[in-house]
VMD Tcl script that draws the C-alpha trace (Angstrom):
set ca {
  {90.99 94.32 151.33}
  {92.67 91.45 149.48}
  {95.55 93.69 148.36}
  {96.04 94.83 151.97}
  {96.11 91.21 153.13}
  {98.81 90.35 150.58}
  {100.87 93.41 151.59}
  {100.55 92.42 155.23}
  {101.61 88.84 154.42}
  {104.65 90.03 152.47}
  {105.64 92.21 155.43}
  {105.29 89.21 157.77}
  {107.46 87.08 155.47}
  {110.18 89.75 155.64}
  {110.46 89.38 159.41}
  {112.85 86.45 158.93}
  {115.68 85.80 156.49}
  {116.67 82.25 155.55}
  {119.96 81.40 153.80}
  {120.48 77.84 152.56}
  {123.70 76.41 151.12}
  {123.41 73.32 148.93}
  {126.21 71.22 147.43}
  {125.42 69.85 143.95}
  {127.43 67.71 141.56}
  {126.36 69.94 138.66}
  {124.00 72.81 137.88}
  {121.90 73.65 134.85}
  {121.60 77.37 135.76}
  {118.01 77.37 134.47}
  {115.71 80.09 135.75}
  {112.35 79.29 137.28}
  {109.64 79.21 134.57}
  {107.18 82.10 134.41}
  {104.29 79.65 134.11}
  {103.13 78.47 137.53}
  {101.83 75.30 135.93}
  {105.29 74.53 134.56}
  {106.86 75.24 137.95}
  {104.51 72.65 139.47}
  {105.48 70.22 136.71}
  {109.20 70.70 137.47}
  {108.59 70.14 141.20}
  {106.50 67.01 140.64}
  {109.08 65.62 138.18}
  {111.90 66.26 140.67}
  {110.02 64.56 143.51}
  {109.08 61.59 141.34}
  {112.70 61.12 140.20}
  {114.02 61.28 143.77}
  {111.49 58.69 144.93}
  {112.61 56.40 142.10}
  {116.29 56.99 142.96}
  {115.58 56.03 146.57}
  {113.95 52.80 145.41}
  {110.29 53.64 145.90}
  {108.98 52.45 142.54}
  {105.36 51.60 143.39}
  {102.89 51.92 140.46}
  {102.35 55.56 139.56}
  {98.90 56.58 138.31}
  {99.18 60.36 138.26}
  {102.11 61.61 136.17}
  {101.03 65.24 136.03}
  {101.35 68.13 138.49}
  {97.98 68.70 140.13}
  {96.04 67.78 143.23}
  {95.99 64.05 142.60}
  {99.60 63.94 141.41}
  {100.95 65.66 144.52}
  {98.60 63.61 146.69}
  {100.21 60.50 145.28}
  {103.73 61.93 145.78}
  {102.79 62.70 149.39}
  {101.62 59.13 149.99}
  {104.69 57.61 148.30}
  {107.00 59.76 150.44}
  {105.11 58.78 153.59}
  {105.41 55.09 152.76}
  {109.09 55.62 151.99}
  {109.63 57.17 155.42}
  {107.97 54.19 157.06}
  {110.21 51.82 155.09}
  {113.31 53.79 156.14}
  {112.24 53.73 159.79}
  {111.98 49.95 159.59}
  {115.43 49.74 157.96}
  {116.93 51.75 160.81}
  {116.01 48.98 163.24}
  {118.21 46.45 161.44}
  {120.98 48.68 160.05}
  {124.45 49.13 161.50}
  {125.26 52.44 163.18}
  {127.73 53.29 160.40}
  {124.95 53.30 157.78}
  {122.23 54.94 159.83}
  {123.30 58.47 158.83}
  {122.57 57.66 155.19}
  {119.07 56.46 156.07}
  {118.46 59.51 158.25}
  {119.33 61.75 155.29}
  {116.88 59.82 153.12}
  {114.18 60.33 155.75}
  {114.80 64.09 155.79}
  {114.43 64.32 152.01}
  {111.29 62.16 152.06}
  {109.87 64.32 154.83}
  {110.49 67.42 152.72}
  {108.72 65.83 149.73}
  {105.80 64.86 151.95}
  {105.47 68.26 153.64}
  {105.77 70.28 150.44}
  {103.29 67.99 148.68}
  {100.81 68.43 151.53}
  {101.05 72.21 151.21}
  {100.65 72.08 147.43}
  {97.57 69.84 147.74}
  {96.14 72.39 150.20}
  {96.89 75.11 147.64}
  {94.76 73.31 145.05}
  {91.93 72.94 147.57}
  {92.10 76.69 148.12}
  {92.01 77.36 144.37}
  {88.96 75.10 144.02}
  {87.13 76.69 146.93}
  {87.72 80.18 145.55}
  {85.45 79.36 142.62}
  {82.09 80.91 143.47}
  {79.73 78.29 144.89}
  {82.33 75.55 144.75}
  {83.43 74.50 148.25}
  {84.37 71.22 149.88}
  {81.19 71.08 152.01}
  {79.02 70.72 148.90}
  {81.35 68.23 147.17}
  {80.46 70.03 143.96}
  {76.99 68.51 143.72}
  {74.57 70.67 145.78}
  {75.02 74.36 145.15}
  {77.47 74.26 142.25}
  {76.09 75.01 138.76}
  {76.52 72.41 136.01}
  {79.73 73.81 134.44}
  {81.47 73.66 137.83}
  {80.19 70.15 138.58}
  {82.24 68.91 135.65}
  {85.38 70.22 137.35}
  {85.18 67.55 140.05}
  {87.82 64.84 139.68}
  {85.95 61.56 139.34}
  {87.53 58.24 140.29}
  {86.37 56.63 137.03}
  {88.84 58.87 135.20}
  {91.67 57.89 137.51}
  {95.02 58.40 135.88}
  {93.83 60.32 132.81}
  {94.63 63.94 132.02}
  {91.75 65.77 133.69}
  {90.93 68.84 131.62}
  {87.53 69.29 133.31}
  {89.27 70.53 136.46}
  {92.01 72.59 134.80}
  {90.56 75.95 135.90}
  {91.84 75.25 139.44}
  {93.88 72.07 139.01}
  {96.96 70.92 137.06}
  {96.46 67.19 136.49}
  {96.86 67.67 132.75}
  {99.57 66.88 130.22}
  {102.44 69.31 129.75}
  {101.32 70.54 126.33}
  {97.95 71.52 127.78}
  {99.71 73.51 130.51}
  {101.24 75.74 127.84}
  {98.02 76.62 126.02}
  {95.55 77.35 128.82}
  {95.32 80.18 131.33}
  {97.79 80.06 134.21}
  {96.73 79.35 137.80}
  {95.56 82.35 139.84}
  {97.82 82.05 142.89}
  {98.23 84.33 145.87}
  {101.58 85.91 146.72}
  {102.01 83.39 149.53}
  {101.36 80.46 147.18}
  {103.84 81.76 144.60}
  {106.44 81.99 147.38}
  {105.69 78.39 148.36}
  {106.29 77.19 144.80}
  {109.45 79.27 144.39}
  {111.04 77.78 147.50}
  {110.00 74.22 146.58}
  {111.40 74.71 143.06}
  {114.71 76.23 144.22}
  {115.49 73.75 147.02}
  {113.99 70.71 145.31}
  {115.32 67.47 146.77}
  {118.87 68.68 147.32}
  {120.69 68.14 150.59}
  {121.02 71.36 152.57}
  {124.39 71.37 154.36}
  {124.17 74.83 155.95}
  {121.16 76.90 156.94}
  {121.04 80.25 158.72}
  {117.80 81.90 159.83}
  {117.91 85.52 161.00}
  {114.91 87.01 162.82}
  {114.06 90.71 162.79}
  {114.55 90.83 166.58}
  {118.19 89.79 166.19}
  {117.96 86.05 166.89}
  {120.22 84.01 164.59}
  {120.03 80.23 164.18}
  {122.55 78.25 162.12}
  {122.09 74.56 161.35}
  {124.96 72.43 160.06}
  {124.59 68.94 158.62}
  {126.71 66.58 160.71}
  {128.33 64.99 157.67}
  {129.39 68.42 156.39}
  {131.93 68.65 159.22}
  {133.83 65.80 157.54}
  {134.01 67.62 154.20}
  {137.65 68.54 153.37}
  {136.41 71.68 151.57}
  {134.20 72.84 154.42}
  {136.13 76.10 154.90}
  {135.46 77.10 151.29}
  {131.77 76.31 151.67}
  {131.61 78.21 154.97}
  {133.08 81.28 153.29}
  {130.52 81.08 150.50}
  {127.74 80.73 153.08}
  {129.02 83.69 155.09}
  {129.28 85.82 151.93}
  {125.69 84.88 151.12}
  {124.61 86.00 154.59}
  {126.37 89.36 154.15}
  {124.78 89.96 150.73}
  {121.33 88.84 151.87}
  {121.28 90.92 155.04}
  {122.37 94.01 153.11}
  {119.56 93.53 150.59}
  {117.10 92.70 153.38}
  {117.99 95.88 155.28}
  {117.50 98.07 152.21}
  {114.22 96.34 151.38}
  {112.86 96.84 154.90}
  {113.90 100.49 154.75}
  {112.13 100.95 151.41}
  {108.95 99.31 152.73}
  {109.06 101.55 155.78}
  {109.29 104.64 153.58}
  {106.39 103.43 151.41}
  {104.26 102.75 154.48}
  {105.14 106.18 155.89}
  {104.08 107.92 152.68}
  {100.86 105.89 152.57}
  {99.88 106.87 156.10}
  {100.98 110.44 155.46}
  {98.62 110.55 152.49}
  {95.74 109.27 154.60}
  {96.38 112.01 157.15}
  {96.62 114.65 154.44}
  {100.28 115.40 155.02}
}
mol new
graphics top color blue
foreach p $ca { graphics top sphere $p radius 0.5 }
foreach p [lrange $ca 0 end-1] q [lrange $ca 1 end] { graphics top cylinder $p $q radius 0.2 }
display resetview
């Protein structure tokens, strides 16, 4: 049943194609780590650095990449958005675009952090007998009780919760078992890792029913090299749609063979 759910979810995700074009000053060309814990560490590090760059340097207590760490990143981004909204009220029109761009990045950090925190809640609740309604103290056996994050250990690497959490130091991430994520959760991390905190200048979303939506950052229209970037974006659309079409065709053939087997054909 679980495998069927994942297959169904993958099929649903294929109903839309999203192409993003990002302008960066430089690239490291590093591939996404195989370890999901390390991917979370990279994302948390990127979000923390961006918050510092934007001037939001409030005391940081969770410097890891788990539920509490991303909860703190979420709260810092939310407070940053509120500060930016207040700045908009007293800023000249010429500088408001810069603040609006900051708000968009902060909103992305907040939204992605919220989803990652929810992912950790799901991982915790998938442990037999360990759900939020019990708070880990009523029906949960003793070994699982110790996996609760207690406030008196605030800020310390929390190895007691590492089976479902990632608020541990980076060395520990490399020596313990990886997180057991669903296909949907892996996709969430991949997108968060790839896009990071970069400014998306062009985005095209293509739906399976033929609807196409393209979003263009207003400032991009002033870029003297916009025609070059547009060509790159259009080439990416062509390549992606070709791959998408072949993938959908392959999935259709697999589904056809599966149903044919059930019918004895």
